[in-house]
C-alpha positions in Angstrom: 96.6 107.8 76.6 99.5 110.2 76.2 101.6 108.2 78.7 100.7 104.9 77.0 101.8 106.2 73.6 105.0 107.7 75.0 106.0 104.5 76.7 105.2 102.3 73.6 107.1 104.7 71.3 110.0 105.2 73.7 110.5 101.4 73.9 110.0 100.8 70.2 106.8 98.7 70.9 104.1 100.7 69.1 104.4 98.7 65.9 103.2 95.6 67.7 99.8 97.0 68.7 96.8 97.1 66.3 95.2 99.6 68.6 95.1 100.8 72.2 92.0 100.7 74.4 91.7 102.4 77.7 88.9 102.7 80.3 88.0 106.0 78.7 86.9 104.1 75.5 84.2 101.9 77.2 81.1 102.5 79.2 81.7 99.9 81.9 85.1 99.5 83.6 86.7 96.3 84.8 85.6 93.7 85.9 83.0 94.2 83.1 84.3 92.6 79.9 83.8 95.8 77.8 87.4 96.8 77.5 88.5 93.4 76.2 85.6 93.0 73.9 86.3 96.4 72.4 90.0 95.4 72.0 89.0 92.3 70.1 86.8 94.4 67.8 89.7 96.8 67.1 92.2 94.0 66.5 89.6 92.1 64.4 90.3 88.8 66.2 88.1 86.2 67.9 88.2 85.3 71.6 90.0 82.1 70.9 92.8 84.0 69.1 93.5 86.3 72.0 95.3 86.0 75.3 95.1 88.6 78.1 98.0 89.4 80.4 96.8 90.8 83.7 98.3 91.8 87.0 95.2 92.6 89.0 92.1 90.7 90.3 89.7 93.0 88.5 91.5 92.6 85.2 91.5 88.8 85.6 87.8 88.8 86.2 87.2 91.1 83.3 89.1 88.8 81.0 87.2 85.8 82.3 83.9 87.6 81.9 84.9 88.3 78.2 85.6 84.6 77.7 89.2 85.1 76.8 92.2 83.1 78.1 94.1 85.0 80.9 97.7 84.8 82.0 98.1 86.3 85.4 101.4 88.0 86.3 100.6 89.0 89.9 101.6 92.4 91.1 100.6 93.3 94.6 97.3 91.5 95.2 96.9 87.8 94.3 93.3 86.9 93.3 91.4 84.3 95.2 92.2 80.6 94.6 88.8 80.2 92.9 90.0 82.7 90.2 93.6 81.5 89.9 92.3 78.0 89.2 90.7 79.4 86.0 93.9 81.1 84.6 97.6 80.5 84.0 99.7 82.1 86.6 103.4 83.1 86.0 105.8 85.0 88.1 107.1 87.3 85.3 106.2 88.0 81.7 109.4 86.2 80.7 108.0 83.1 82.3 105.1 83.2 79.9 107.2 82.9 76.8 107.3 79.0 76.8 103.5 79.1 76.7 103.7 80.3 73.2 106.6 78.3 71.8 
């Protein structure tokens, strides 16, 4: 958590987050949906008001298990075609900007 707070503060991003949730805050880790459901609770938003950005197969599955839209920005391991058919895939975070305009 210390590293997360440092990175957000150092890059002047902390103000954009209603809260921070890590694997330490939930009983079941990804691909269980717990972390995202807890984040929704903290942010006080519904599933249909949220979008998850993920870079890993377990995270994508976790988001889908939570019933939240997922945007995949692949890192090293591309999830199976079965999973990628259920999400939006972009090469970079910058490529996701038009999705919200």
